[in-house]
All heavy atoms as a GROMACS GRO file, in nm:
protein
  595
    1MET      N    1   0.088  -0.126  -0.003
    1MET     CA    2  -0.003  -0.003   0.000
    1MET      C    3   0.088   0.126  -0.001
    1MET      O    4   0.185   0.145   0.074
    1MET     CB    5  -0.098   0.000   0.126
    1MET     CG    6  -0.175   0.128   0.136
    1MET     SD    7  -0.256   0.141   0.283
    1MET     CE    8  -0.420   0.089   0.232
    2ASP      N    9   0.059   0.215  -0.079
    2ASP     CA   10   0.128   0.348  -0.090
    2ASP      C   11   0.074   0.425   0.032
    2ASP      O   12  -0.036   0.470   0.029
    2ASP     CB   13   0.096   0.415  -0.224
    2ASP     CG   14   0.170   0.542  -0.246
    2ASP    OD1   15   0.238   0.587  -0.151
    2ASP    OD2   16   0.158   0.608  -0.347
    3THR      N   17   0.162   0.465   0.121
    3THR     CA   18   0.137   0.535   0.242
    3THR      C   19   0.092   0.690   0.199
    3THR      O   20   0.047   0.756   0.277
    3THR     CB   21   0.238   0.542   0.338
    3THR    OG1   22   0.364   0.584   0.276
    3THR    CG2   23   0.263   0.398   0.384
    4ASN      N   24   0.126   0.732   0.076
    4ASN     CA   25   0.095   0.868   0.034
    4ASN      C   26  -0.040   0.871  -0.023
    4ASN      O   27  -0.091   0.973  -0.063
    4ASN     CB   28   0.197   0.915  -0.061
    4ASN     CG   29   0.330   0.938  -0.002
    4ASN    OD1   30   0.334   0.987   0.110
    4ASN    ND2   31   0.442   0.906  -0.071
    5ASP      N   32  -0.108   0.753  -0.038
    5ASP     CA   33  -0.238   0.748  -0.107
    5ASP      C   34  -0.330   0.653  -0.018
    5ASP      O   35  -0.349   0.550  -0.057
    5ASP     CB   36  -0.231   0.711  -0.252
    5ASP     CG   37  -0.362   0.725  -0.322
    5ASP    OD1   38  -0.443   0.809  -0.277
    5ASP    OD2   39  -0.392   0.664  -0.436
    6ILE      N   40  -0.371   0.698   0.090
    6ILE     CA   41  -0.450   0.629   0.180
    6ILE      C   42  -0.601   0.665   0.161
    6ILE      O   43  -0.638   0.773   0.129
    6ILE     CB   44  -0.422   0.663   0.331
    6ILE    CG1   45  -0.274   0.623   0.358
    6ILE    CG2   46  -0.522   0.587   0.422
    6ILE    CD1   47  -0.218   0.676   0.492
    7LYS      N   48  -0.689   0.565   0.158
    7LYS     CA   49  -0.828   0.586   0.142
    7LYS      C   50  -0.899   0.534   0.273
    7LYS      O   51  -0.888   0.422   0.305
    7LYS     CB   52  -0.883   0.513   0.019
    7LYS     CG   53  -1.027   0.522  -0.003
    7LYS     CD   54  -1.061   0.453  -0.138
    7LYS     CE   55  -1.212   0.457  -0.164
    7LYS     NZ   56  -1.241   0.384  -0.284
    8LYS      N   57  -0.989   0.618   0.323
    8LYS     CA   58  -1.054   0.583   0.456
    8LYS      C   59  -1.206   0.620   0.439
    8LYS      O   60  -1.236   0.721   0.368
    8LYS     CB   61  -0.988   0.650   0.577
    8LYS     CG   62  -0.854   0.607   0.608
    8LYS     CD   63  -0.809   0.644   0.740
    8LYS     CE   64  -0.676   0.586   0.770
    8LYS     NZ   65  -0.635   0.606   0.907
    9GLU      N   66  -1.286   0.540   0.504
    9GLU     CA   67  -1.428   0.573   0.495
    9GLU      C   68  -1.486   0.586   0.643
    9GLU      O   69  -1.441   0.521   0.730
    9GLU     CB   70  -1.504   0.461   0.426
    9GLU     CG   71  -1.467   0.444   0.276
    9GLU     CD   72  -1.562   0.357   0.208
    9GLU    OE1   73  -1.650   0.293   0.269
    9GLU    OE2   74  -1.531   0.327   0.090
   10TYR      N   75  -1.574   0.688   0.651
   10TYR     CA   76  -1.643   0.716   0.784
   10TYR      C   77  -1.782   0.724   0.765
   10TYR      O   78  -1.826   0.791   0.671
   10TYR     CB   79  -1.580   0.839   0.838
   10TYR     CG   80  -1.429   0.859   0.844
   10TYR    CD1   81  -1.357   0.902   0.738
   10TYR    CD2   82  -1.366   0.834   0.961
   10TYR    CE1   83  -1.222   0.904   0.744
   10TYR    CE2   84  -1.228   0.838   0.972
   10TYR     CZ   85  -1.148   0.879   0.863
   10TYR     OH   86  -1.018   0.877   0.872
   11THR      N   87  -1.865   0.657   0.846
   11THR     CA   88  -2.009   0.653   0.822
   11THR      C   89  -2.076   0.686   0.956
   11THR      O   90  -2.036   0.647   1.060
   11THR     CB   91  -2.054   0.519   0.760
   11THR    OG1   92  -2.186   0.536   0.734
   11THR    CG2   93  -2.037   0.410   0.861
   12ASN      N   94  -2.193   0.758   0.932
   12ASN     CA   95  -2.284   0.770   1.043
   12ASN      C   96  -2.419   0.680   1.028
   12ASN      O   97  -2.520   0.709   1.102
   12ASN     CB   98  -2.326   0.928   1.062
   12ASN     CG   99  -2.401   0.973   0.950
   12ASN    OD1  100  -2.436   0.905   0.851
   12ASN    ND2  101  -2.422   1.104   0.951
   13GLY      N  102  -2.417   0.588   0.929
   13GLY     CA  103  -2.529   0.523   0.900
   13GLY      C  104  -2.615   0.568   0.797
   13GLY      O  105  -2.679   0.497   0.717
   14GLU      N  106  -2.618   0.704   0.771
   14GLU     CA  107  -2.694   0.765   0.666
   14GLU      C  108  -2.609   0.800   0.545
   14GLU      O  109  -2.640   0.792   0.437
   14GLU     CB  110  -2.759   0.894   0.716
   14GLU     CG  111  -2.863   0.872   0.823
   14GLU     CD  112  -2.925   1.002   0.863
   14GLU    OE1  113  -2.878   1.109   0.816
   14GLU    OE2  114  -3.017   1.001   0.953
   15VAL      N  115  -2.490   0.856   0.580
   15VAL     CA  116  -2.387   0.882   0.470
   15VAL      C  117  -2.259   0.834   0.512
   15VAL      O  118  -2.214   0.817   0.625
   15VAL     CB  119  -2.384   1.044   0.457
   15VAL    CG1  120  -2.330   1.101   0.588
   15VAL    CG2  121  -2.316   1.084   0.337
   16THR      N  122  -2.181   0.802   0.410
   16THR     CA  123  -2.036   0.759   0.418
   16THR      C  124  -1.950   0.859   0.354
   16THR      O  125  -1.966   0.890   0.233
   16THR     CB  126  -2.015   0.621   0.370
   16THR    OG1  127  -2.098   0.525   0.449
   16THR    CG2  128  -1.869   0.573   0.388
   17VAL      N  129  -1.852   0.906   0.424
   17VAL     CA  130  -1.755   1.007   0.376
   17VAL      C  131  -1.630   0.935   0.336
   17VAL      O  132  -1.581   0.851   0.419
   17VAL     CB  133  -1.721   1.120   0.473
   17VAL    CG1  134  -1.612   1.204   0.427
   17VAL    CG2  135  -1.854   1.208   0.499
   18VAL      N  136  -1.586   0.953   0.221
   18VAL     CA  137  -1.456   0.884   0.173
   18VAL      C  138  -1.351   0.990   0.159
   18VAL      O  139  -1.380   1.092   0.098
   18VAL     CB  140  -1.481   0.814   0.042
   18VAL    CG1  141  -1.356   0.740  -0.012
   18VAL    CG2  142  -1.602   0.715   0.049
   19TRP      N  143  -1.235   0.964   0.222
   19TRP     CA  144  -1.129   1.056   0.209
   19TRP      C  145  -1.011   0.983   0.146
   19TRP      O  146  -0.963   0.875   0.184
   19TRP     CB  147  -1.085   1.111   0.354
   19TRP     CG  148  -0.962   1.187   0.347
   19TRP    CD1  149  -0.941   1.317   0.289
   19TRP    CD2  150  -0.823   1.162   0.398
   19TRP    NE1  151  -0.816   1.365   0.318
   19TRP    CE2  152  -0.743   1.270   0.378
   19TRP    CE3  153  -0.774   1.057   0.472
   19TRP    CZ2  154  -0.605   1.264   0.421
   19TRP    CZ3  155  -0.653   1.045   0.507
   19TRP    CH2  156  -0.562   1.161   0.492
   20GLN      N  157  -0.950   1.051   0.037
   20GLN     CA  158  -0.827   0.996  -0.022
   20GLN      C  159  -0.711   1.088  -0.007
   20GLN      O  160  -0.708   1.203  -0.068
   20GLN     CB  161  -0.864   0.971  -0.175
   20GLN     CG  162  -0.971   0.874  -0.198
   20GLN     CD  163  -1.008   0.862  -0.348
   20GLN    OE1  164  -0.926   0.813  -0.416
   20GLN    NE2  165  -1.116   0.918  -0.384
   21SER      N  166  -0.613   1.053   0.071
   21SER     CA  167  -0.513   1.135   0.106
   21SER      C  168  -0.422   1.182  -0.008
   21SER      O  169  -0.364   1.301  -0.015
   21SER     CB  170  -0.420   1.069   0.207
   21SER     OG  171  -0.351   0.947   0.138
   22GLY      N  172  -0.415   1.096  -0.118
   22GLY     CA  173  -0.335   1.135  -0.235
   22GLY      C  174  -0.400   1.256  -0.316
   22GLY      O  175  -0.315   1.320  -0.394
   23LYS      N  176  -0.530   1.272  -0.297
   23LYS     CA  177  -0.586   1.390  -0.365
   23LYS      C  178  -0.587   1.512  -0.284
   23LYS      O  179  -0.624   1.624  -0.336
   23LYS     CB  180  -0.730   1.350  -0.415
   23LYS     CG  181  -0.737   1.243  -0.512
   23LYS     CD  182  -0.886   1.223  -0.549
   23LYS     CE  183  -0.891   1.127  -0.662
   23LYS     NZ  184  -1.039   1.104  -0.699
   24CYS      N  185  -0.571   1.501  -0.153
   24CYS     CA  186  -0.589   1.620  -0.060
   24CYS      C  187  -0.486   1.732  -0.087
   24CYS      O  188  -0.375   1.698  -0.084
   24CYS     CB  189  -0.590   1.573   0.075
   24CYS     SG  190  -0.639   1.702   0.196
   25ILE      N  191  -0.533   1.847  -0.106
   25ILE     CA  192  -0.445   1.967  -0.108
   25ILE      C  193  -0.447   2.053   0.006
   25ILE      O  194  -0.398   2.156   0.008
   25ILE     CB  195  -0.481   2.052  -0.244
   25ILE    CG1  196  -0.623   2.110  -0.231
   25ILE    CG2  197  -0.465   1.966  -0.366
   25ILE    CD1  198  -0.651   2.200  -0.339
   26HIS      N  199  -0.516   2.007   0.114
   26HIS     CA  200  -0.508   2.074   0.243
   26HIS      C  201  -0.549   2.214   0.231
   26HIS      O  202  -0.498   2.313   0.290
   26HIS     CB  203  -0.373   2.062   0.307
   26HIS     CG  204  -0.315   1.922   0.323
   26HIS    ND1  205  -0.367   1.837   0.400
   26HIS    CD2  206  -0.223   1.850   0.247
   26HIS    CE1  207  -0.310   1.711   0.393
   26HIS    NE2  208  -0.210   1.731   0.290
   27SER      N  209  -0.665   2.242   0.157
   27SER     CA  210  -0.717   2.380   0.149
   27SER      C  211  -0.779   2.430   0.279
   27SER      O  212  -0.796   2.545   0.295
   27SER     CB  213  -0.824   2.380   0.028
   27SER     OG  214  -0.938   2.298   0.084
   28GLY      N  215  -0.826   2.330   0.364
   28GLY     CA  216  -0.879   2.364   0.482
   28GLY      C  217  -1.033   2.399   0.474
   28GLY      O  218  -1.094   2.436   0.575
   29ASN      N  219  -1.089   2.389   0.363
   29ASN     CA  220  -1.238   2.414   0.344
   29ASN      C  221  -1.319   2.336   0.445
   29ASN      O  222  -1.413   2.376   0.497
   29ASN     CB  223  -1.279   2.388   0.201
   29ASN     CG  224  -1.243   2.506   0.113
   29ASN    OD1  225  -1.188   2.610   0.152
   29ASN    ND2  226  -1.280   2.485  -0.015
   30CYS      N  227  -1.287   2.206   0.448
   30CYS     CA  228  -1.361   2.116   0.538
   30CYS      C  229  -1.358   2.158   0.686
   30CYS      O  230  -1.459   2.156   0.754
   30CYS     CB  231  -1.314   1.967   0.518
   30CYS     SG  232  -1.134   1.943   0.558
   31VAL      N  233  -1.240   2.195   0.726
   31VAL     CA  234  -1.228   2.237   0.865
   31VAL      C  235  -1.299   2.365   0.900
   31VAL      O  236  -1.368   2.383   1.001
   31VAL     CB  237  -1.078   2.250   0.908
   31VAL    CG1  238  -1.061   2.299   1.055
   31VAL    CG2  239  -1.008   2.125   0.890
   32ARG      N  240  -1.293   2.463   0.810
   32ARG     CA  241  -1.357   2.589   0.826
   32ARG      C  242  -1.507   2.578   0.814
   32ARG      O  243  -1.582   2.645   0.884
   32ARG     CB  244  -1.307   2.691   0.720
   32ARG     CG  245  -1.177   2.747   0.753
   32ARG     CD  246  -1.137   2.862   0.661
   32ARG     NE  247  -1.140   2.824   0.518
   32ARG     CZ  248  -1.028   2.768   0.468
   32ARG    NH1  249  -0.918   2.734   0.534
   32ARG    NH2  250  -1.034   2.732   0.334
   33ASN      N  251  -1.557   2.492   0.724
   33ASN     CA  252  -1.700   2.480   0.715
   33ASN      C  253  -1.769   2.386   0.813
   33ASN      O  254  -1.881   2.400   0.833
   33ASN     CB  255  -1.736   2.424   0.573
   33ASN     CG  256  -1.710   2.530   0.472
   33ASN    OD1  257  -1.799   2.616   0.451
   33ASN    ND2  258  -1.606   2.517   0.378
   34ASN      N  259  -1.695   2.289   0.872
   34ASN     CA  260  -1.759   2.201   0.964
   34ASN      C  261  -1.653   2.148   1.066
   34ASN      O  262  -1.620   2.028   1.067
   34ASN     CB  263  -1.819   2.081   0.884
   34ASN     CG  264  -1.930   2.014   0.953
   34ASN    OD1  265  -1.935   2.023   1.073
   34ASN    ND2  266  -2.024   1.938   0.877
   35PRO      N  267  -1.615   2.241   1.159
   35PRO     CA  268  -1.500   2.204   1.250
   35PRO      C  269  -1.540   2.100   1.345
   35PRO      O  270  -1.458   2.029   1.410
   35PRO     CB  271  -1.473   2.328   1.317
   35PRO     CG  272  -1.589   2.415   1.304
   35PRO     CD  273  -1.649   2.370   1.166
   36ASN      N  274  -1.668   2.067   1.368
   36ASN     CA  275  -1.719   1.970   1.459
   36ASN      C  276  -1.700   1.828   1.407
   36ASN      O  277  -1.687   1.730   1.472
   36ASN     CB  278  -1.863   1.981   1.507
   36ASN     CG  279  -1.886   2.110   1.578
   36ASN    OD1  280  -1.805   2.145   1.653
   36ASN    ND2  281  -2.001   2.169   1.566
   37VAL      N  282  -1.683   1.817   1.267
   37VAL     CA  283  -1.649   1.690   1.205
   37VAL      C  284  -1.512   1.672   1.166
   37VAL      O  285  -1.445   1.568   1.183
   37VAL     CB  286  -1.750   1.677   1.088
   37VAL    CG1  287  -1.712   1.552   1.001
   37VAL    CG2  288  -1.892   1.665   1.129
   38PHE      N  289  -1.454   1.777   1.091
   38PHE     CA  290  -1.324   1.772   1.043
   38PHE      C  291  -1.226   1.832   1.143
   38PHE      O  292  -1.210   1.954   1.152
   38PHE     CB  293  -1.312   1.844   0.909
   38PHE     CG  294  -1.415   1.763   0.811
   38PHE    CD1  295  -1.539   1.818   0.792
   38PHE    CD2  296  -1.376   1.664   0.738
   38PHE    CE1  297  -1.630   1.750   0.706
   38PHE    CE2  298  -1.461   1.585   0.658
   38PHE     CZ  299  -1.588   1.633   0.639
   39GLN      N  300  -1.143   1.751   1.210
   39GLN     CA  301  -1.049   1.791   1.310
   39GLN      C  302  -0.913   1.731   1.287
   39GLN      O  303  -0.875   1.625   1.335
   39GLN     CB  304  -1.099   1.746   1.449
   39GLN     CG  305  -1.246   1.792   1.479
   39GLN     CD  306  -1.302   1.748   1.608
   39GLN    OE1  307  -1.238   1.669   1.677
   39GLN    NE2  308  -1.430   1.772   1.634
   40PRO      N  309  -0.832   1.798   1.206
   40PRO     CA  310  -0.712   1.736   1.156
   40PRO      C  311  -0.603   1.707   1.260
   40PRO      O  312  -0.504   1.627   1.225
   40PRO     CB  313  -0.654   1.836   1.053
   40PRO     CG  314  -0.715   1.968   1.090
   40PRO     CD  315  -0.856   1.926   1.145
   41LYS      N  316  -0.607   1.765   1.379
   41LYS     CA  317  -0.519   1.738   1.484
   41LYS      C  318  -0.556   1.613   1.564
   41LYS      O  319  -0.485   1.568   1.664
   41LYS     CB  320  -0.500   1.855   1.572
   41LYS     CG  321  -0.437   1.973   1.505
   41LYS     CD  322  -0.415   2.100   1.579
   41LYS     CE  323  -0.348   2.199   1.499
   41LYS     NZ  324  -0.327   2.322   1.583
   42GLU      N  325  -0.673   1.554   1.544
   42GLU     CA  326  -0.728   1.439   1.617
   42GLU      C  327  -0.711   1.311   1.529
   42GLU      O  328  -0.695   1.317   1.414
   42GLU     CB  329  -0.876   1.461   1.650
   42GLU     CG  330  -0.904   1.588   1.724
   42GLU     CD  331  -0.843   1.580   1.868
   42GLU    OE1  332  -0.844   1.475   1.930
   42GLU    OE2  333  -0.800   1.690   1.917
   43LYS      N  334  -0.716   1.201   1.597
   43LYS     CA  335  -0.729   1.077   1.537
   43LYS      C  336  -0.836   0.992   1.588
   43LYS      O  337  -0.853   0.974   1.707
   43LYS     CB  338  -0.597   0.989   1.552
   43LYS     CG  339  -0.483   1.056   1.483
   43LYS     CD  340  -0.365   0.958   1.465
   43LYS     CE  341  -0.262   1.034   1.394
   43LYS     NZ  342  -0.162   0.957   1.335
   44PRO      N  343  -0.933   0.945   1.503
   44PRO     CA  344  -0.946   0.974   1.362
   44PRO      C  345  -0.980   1.123   1.337
   44PRO      O  346  -1.044   1.180   1.424
   44PRO     CB  347  -1.057   0.889   1.308
   44PRO     CG  348  -1.144   0.860   1.434
   44PRO     CD  349  -1.045   0.859   1.541
   45TRP      N  350  -0.942   1.179   1.230
   45TRP     CA  351  -0.965   1.320   1.208
   45TRP      C  352  -1.096   1.356   1.158
   45TRP      O  353  -1.127   1.472   1.166
   45TRP     CB  354  -0.848   1.373   1.114
   45TRP     CG  355  -0.874   1.352   0.978
   45TRP    CD1  356  -0.852   1.238   0.904
   45TRP    CD2  357  -0.920   1.440   0.879
   45TRP    NE1  358  -0.879   1.254   0.773
   45TRP    CE2  359  -0.920   1.384   0.751
   45TRP    CE3  360  -0.962   1.584   0.882
   45TRP    CZ2  361  -0.971   1.447   0.641
   45TRP    CZ3  362  -1.012   1.641   0.761
   45TRP    CH2  363  -1.014   1.578   0.649
   46ILE      N  364  -1.176   1.258   1.125
   46ILE     CA  365  -1.317   1.289   1.078
   46ILE      C  366  -1.394   1.227   1.183
   46ILE      O  367  -1.404   1.100   1.203
   46ILE     CB  368  -1.339   1.233   0.938
   46ILE    CG1  369  -1.264   1.302   0.837
   46ILE    CG2  370  -1.489   1.247   0.912
   46ILE    CD1  371  -1.279   1.251   0.698
   47LYS      N  372  -1.474   1.313   1.262
   47LYS     CA  373  -1.571   1.271   1.357
   47LYS      C  374  -1.712   1.273   1.292
   47LYS      O  375  -1.781   1.383   1.313
   47LYS     CB  376  -1.561   1.362   1.487
   47LYS     CG  377  -1.424   1.380   1.534
   47LYS     CD  378  -1.364   1.264   1.613
   47LYS     CE  379  -1.240   1.318   1.685
   47LYS     NZ  380  -1.135   1.217   1.690
   48ILE      N  381  -1.750   1.170   1.242
   48ILE     CA  382  -1.875   1.176   1.151
   48ILE      C  383  -2.000   1.201   1.230
   48ILE      O  384  -2.090   1.252   1.177
   48ILE     CB  385  -1.875   1.033   1.069
   48ILE    CG1  386  -1.973   1.048   0.955
   48ILE    CG2  387  -1.917   0.919   1.170
   48ILE    CD1  388  -1.926   1.124   0.843
   49ASP      N  389  -1.999   1.180   1.359
   49ASP     CA  390  -2.115   1.207   1.430
   49ASP      C  391  -2.120   1.348   1.490
   49ASP      O  392  -2.212   1.382   1.562
   49ASP     CB  393  -2.125   1.107   1.558
   49ASP     CG  394  -2.147   0.964   1.502
   49ASP    OD1  395  -2.218   0.954   1.407
   49ASP    OD2  396  -2.088   0.871   1.562
   50GLY      N  397  -2.034   1.429   1.448
   50GLY     CA  398  -2.025   1.564   1.494
   50GLY      C  399  -2.123   1.665   1.429
   50GLY      O  400  -2.119   1.786   1.468
   51SER      N  401  -2.196   1.631   1.337
   51SER     CA  402  -2.281   1.713   1.261
   51SER      C  403  -2.388   1.640   1.193
   51SER      O  404  -2.403   1.526   1.193
   51SER     CB  405  -2.201   1.792   1.160
   51SER     OG  406  -2.269   1.889   1.086
   52THR      N  407  -2.485   1.714   1.140
   52THR     CA  408  -2.598   1.660   1.065
   52THR      C  409  -2.546   1.602   0.933
   52THR      O  410  -2.441   1.651   0.875
   52THR     CB  411  -2.706   1.753   1.033
   52THR    OG1  412  -2.660   1.855   0.945
   52THR    CG2  413  -2.764   1.814   1.162
   53THR      N  414  -2.617   1.504   0.867
   53THR     CA  415  -2.589   1.446   0.754
   53THR      C  416  -2.592   1.554   0.645
   53THR      O  417  -2.499   1.565   0.556
   53THR     CB  418  -2.677   1.332   0.712
   53THR    OG1  419  -2.652   1.222   0.813
   53THR    CG2  420  -2.664   1.282   0.572
   54GLU      N  421  -2.678   1.644   0.641
   54GLU     CA  422  -2.696   1.751   0.548
   54GLU      C  423  -2.571   1.841   0.545
   54GLU      O  424  -2.523   1.878   0.446
   54GLU     CB  425  -2.822   1.831   0.576
   54GLU     CG  426  -2.956   1.748   0.542
   54GLU     CD  427  -2.990   1.653   0.660
   54GLU    OE1  428  -2.936   1.668   0.772
   54GLU    OE2  429  -3.074   1.558   0.636
   55LYS      N  430  -2.522   1.877   0.659
   55LYS     CA  431  -2.416   1.971   0.673
   55LYS      C  432  -2.290   1.905   0.624
   55LYS      O  433  -2.198   1.966   0.571
   55LYS     CB  434  -2.405   2.018   0.820
   55LYS     CG  435  -2.291   2.128   0.820
   55LYS     CD  436  -2.292   2.216   0.951
   55LYS     CE  437  -2.178   2.314   0.939
   55LYS     NZ  438  -2.184   2.407   1.056
   56ILE      N  439  -2.267   1.769   0.662
   56ILE     CA  440  -2.158   1.689   0.613
   56ILE      C  441  -2.152   1.685   0.464
   56ILE      O  442  -2.047   1.714   0.402
   56ILE     CB  443  -2.160   1.558   0.673
   56ILE    CG1  444  -2.142   1.562   0.831
   56ILE    CG2  445  -2.058   1.456   0.608
   56ILE    CD1  446  -2.165   1.425   0.903
   57ILE      N  447  -2.263   1.651   0.395
   57ILE     CA  448  -2.275   1.655   0.247
   57ILE      C  449  -2.242   1.787   0.200
   57ILE      O  450  -2.158   1.793   0.102
   57ILE     CB  451  -2.411   1.609   0.207
   57ILE    CG1  452  -2.425   1.460   0.246
   57ILE    CG2  453  -2.431   1.627   0.057
   57ILE    CD1  454  -2.576   1.413   0.224
   58ASP      N  455  -2.295   1.899   0.250
   58ASP     CA  456  -2.271   2.030   0.202
   58ASP      C  457  -2.118   2.062   0.215
   58ASP      O  458  -2.058   2.113   0.111
   58ASP     CB  459  -2.350   2.133   0.282
   58ASP     CG  460  -2.324   2.275   0.230
   58ASP    OD1  461  -2.345   2.301   0.112
   58ASP    OD2  462  -2.286   2.361   0.307
   59THR      N  463  -2.051   2.019   0.320
   59THR     CA  464  -1.910   2.048   0.340
   59THR      C  465  -1.827   1.970   0.231
   59THR      O  466  -1.732   2.015   0.180
   59THR     CB  467  -1.869   2.004   0.482
   59THR    OG1  468  -1.951   2.090   0.572
   59THR    CG2  469  -1.725   2.033   0.506
   60VAL      N  470  -1.863   1.835   0.217
   60VAL     CA  471  -1.789   1.754   0.124
   60VAL      C  472  -1.791   1.805  -0.006
   60VAL      O  473  -1.693   1.808  -0.088
   60VAL     CB  474  -1.827   1.616   0.137
   60VAL    CG1  475  -1.782   1.526   0.023
   60VAL    CG2  476  -1.800   1.545   0.273
   61LYS      N  477  -1.906   1.861  -0.044
   61LYS     CA  478  -1.926   1.916  -0.182
   61LYS      C  479  -1.833   2.037  -0.204
   61LYS      O  480  -1.804   2.073  -0.322
   61LYS     CB  481  -2.072   1.951  -0.208
   61LYS     CG  482  -2.160   1.836  -0.228
   61LYS     CD  483  -2.297   1.888  -0.260
   61LYS     CE  484  -2.401   1.770  -0.286
   61LYS     NZ  485  -2.533   1.821  -0.301
   62LYS      N  486  -1.790   2.101  -0.102
   62LYS     CA  487  -1.708   2.225  -0.120
   62LYS      C  488  -1.551   2.185  -0.133
   62LYS      O  489  -1.470   2.279  -0.137
   62LYS     CB  490  -1.720   2.316   0.005
   62LYS     CG  491  -1.864   2.377   0.001
   62LYS     CD  492  -1.885   2.464   0.127
   62LYS     CE  493  -2.032   2.514   0.113
   62LYS     NZ  494  -2.064   2.591   0.239
   63CYS      N  495  -1.520   2.053  -0.123
   63CYS     CA  496  -1.379   2.012  -0.124
   63CYS      C  497  -1.328   2.038  -0.264
   63CYS      O  498  -1.372   1.980  -0.356
   63CYS     CB  499  -1.370   1.872  -0.094
   63CYS     SG  500  -1.201   1.802  -0.096
   64PRO      N  501  -1.230   2.123  -0.284
   64PRO     CA  502  -1.183   2.166  -0.419
   64PRO      C  503  -1.096   2.058  -0.490
   64PRO      O  504  -1.086   2.053  -0.612
   64PRO     CB  505  -1.103   2.296  -0.402
   64PRO     CG  506  -1.044   2.273  -0.251
   64PRO     CD  507  -1.157   2.203  -0.178
   65SER      N  508  -1.047   1.971  -0.416
   65SER     CA  509  -0.959   1.866  -0.471
   65SER      C  510  -1.020   1.736  -0.507
   65SER      O  511  -0.968   1.650  -0.582
   65SER     CB  512  -0.833   1.836  -0.380
   65SER     OG  513  -0.884   1.774  -0.260
   66GLY      N  514  -1.140   1.713  -0.444
   66GLY     CA  515  -1.208   1.596  -0.469
   66GLY      C  516  -1.159   1.479  -0.379
   66GLY      O  517  -1.190   1.372  -0.390
   67ALA      N  518  -1.070   1.521  -0.272
   67ALA     CA  519  -1.026   1.427  -0.191
   67ALA      C  520  -1.132   1.369  -0.088
   67ALA      O  521  -1.124   1.264  -0.048
   67ALA     CB  522  -0.920   1.489  -0.099
   68LEU      N  523  -1.234   1.452  -0.072
   68LEU     CA  524  -1.352   1.410   0.005
   68LEU      C  525  -1.467   1.383  -0.093
   68LEU      O  526  -1.499   1.473  -0.172
   68LEU     CB  527  -1.393   1.522   0.107
   68LEU     CG  528  -1.299   1.546   0.223
   68LEU    CD1  529  -1.344   1.666   0.297
   68LEU    CD2  530  -1.302   1.420   0.318
   69THR      N  531  -1.531   1.266  -0.078
   69THR     CA  532  -1.650   1.234  -0.157
   69THR      C  533  -1.748   1.164  -0.055
   69THR      O  534  -1.702   1.150   0.066
   69THR     CB  535  -1.627   1.141  -0.270
   69THR    OG1  536  -1.550   1.014  -0.217
   69THR    CG2  537  -1.538   1.212  -0.378
   70TYR      N  538  -1.865   1.142  -0.095
   70TYR     CA  539  -1.967   1.077  -0.007
   70TYR      C  540  -2.061   0.995  -0.095
   70TYR      O  541  -2.064   1.002  -0.209
   70TYR     CB  542  -2.037   1.186   0.074
   70TYR     CG  543  -2.140   1.252  -0.007
   70TYR    CD1  544  -2.279   1.200  -0.011
   70TYR    CD2  545  -2.115   1.364  -0.091
   70TYR    CE1  546  -2.370   1.264  -0.096
   70TYR    CE2  547  -2.211   1.432  -0.170
   70TYR     CZ  548  -2.344   1.376  -0.162
   70TYR     OH  549  -2.431   1.440  -0.244
   71TYR      N  550  -2.124   0.898  -0.020
   71TYR     CA  551  -2.231   0.829  -0.080
   71TYR      C  552  -2.344   0.803   0.032
   71TYR      O  553  -2.296   0.792   0.153
   71TYR     CB  554  -2.188   0.698  -0.150
   71TYR     CG  555  -2.126   0.596  -0.071
   71TYR    CD1  556  -2.192   0.501   0.009
   71TYR    CD2  557  -1.985   0.593  -0.067
   71TYR    CE1  558  -2.126   0.399   0.084
   71TYR    CE2  559  -1.911   0.496   0.018
   71TYR     CZ  560  -1.990   0.406   0.091
   71TYR     OH  561  -1.922   0.305   0.166
   72LEU      N  562  -2.456   0.797  -0.011
   72LEU     CA  563  -2.569   0.772   0.074
   72LEU      C  564  -2.582   0.624   0.106
   72LEU      O  565  -2.576   0.548   0.013
   72LEU     CB  566  -2.696   0.833   0.029
   72LEU     CG  567  -2.701   0.989   0.008
   72LEU    CD1  568  -2.826   1.035  -0.052
   72LEU    CD2  569  -2.681   1.053   0.158
   73ASN      N  570  -2.606   0.589   0.228
   73ASN     CA  571  -2.612   0.449   0.267
   73ASN      C  572  -2.761   0.415   0.234
   73ASN      O  573  -2.863   0.486   0.263
   73ASN     CB  574  -2.581   0.419   0.407
   73ASN     CG  575  -2.435   0.460   0.433
   73ASN    OD1  576  -2.347   0.444   0.353
   73ASN    ND2  577  -2.405   0.516   0.543
   74GLU      N  578  -2.782   0.276   0.198
   74GLU     CA  579  -2.921   0.230   0.176
   74GLU      C  580  -2.987   0.212   0.314
   74GLU      O  581  -2.913   0.175   0.399
   74GLU     CB  582  -2.910   0.096   0.092
   74GLU     CG  583  -2.875   0.115  -0.049
   74GLU     CD  584  -2.884  -0.012  -0.122
   74GLU    OE1  585  -2.964  -0.098  -0.095
   74GLU    OE2  586  -2.804  -0.024  -0.222
   75LYS      N  587  -3.107   0.242   0.317
   75LYS     CA  588  -3.197   0.222   0.437
   75LYS      C  589  -3.257   0.085   0.441
   75LYS      O  590  -3.280   0.014   0.353
   75LYS     CB  591  -3.292   0.330   0.456
   75LYS     CG  592  -3.229   0.461   0.475
   75LYS     CD  593  -3.331   0.564   0.495
   75LYS     CE  594  -3.259   0.712   0.518
   75LYS     NZ  595  -3.351   0.805   0.541
   0.00000   0.00000   0.00000
């Protein structure tokens, strides 16, 4: 596994956020838009239960590099 291209998934049951380290340009949009979820100094750095599903989706859509994506989980 290339340690420079890690892919991790975080889910709250409704939505799953996918982060790909190799695409991340560290713009900080995620942290500024949703600091209760995106906490780069913590491990894990994405606290998926820190916000509503709608706000998480809105934040992920603002990622300029495409390092953050999401998909809705089937009910």
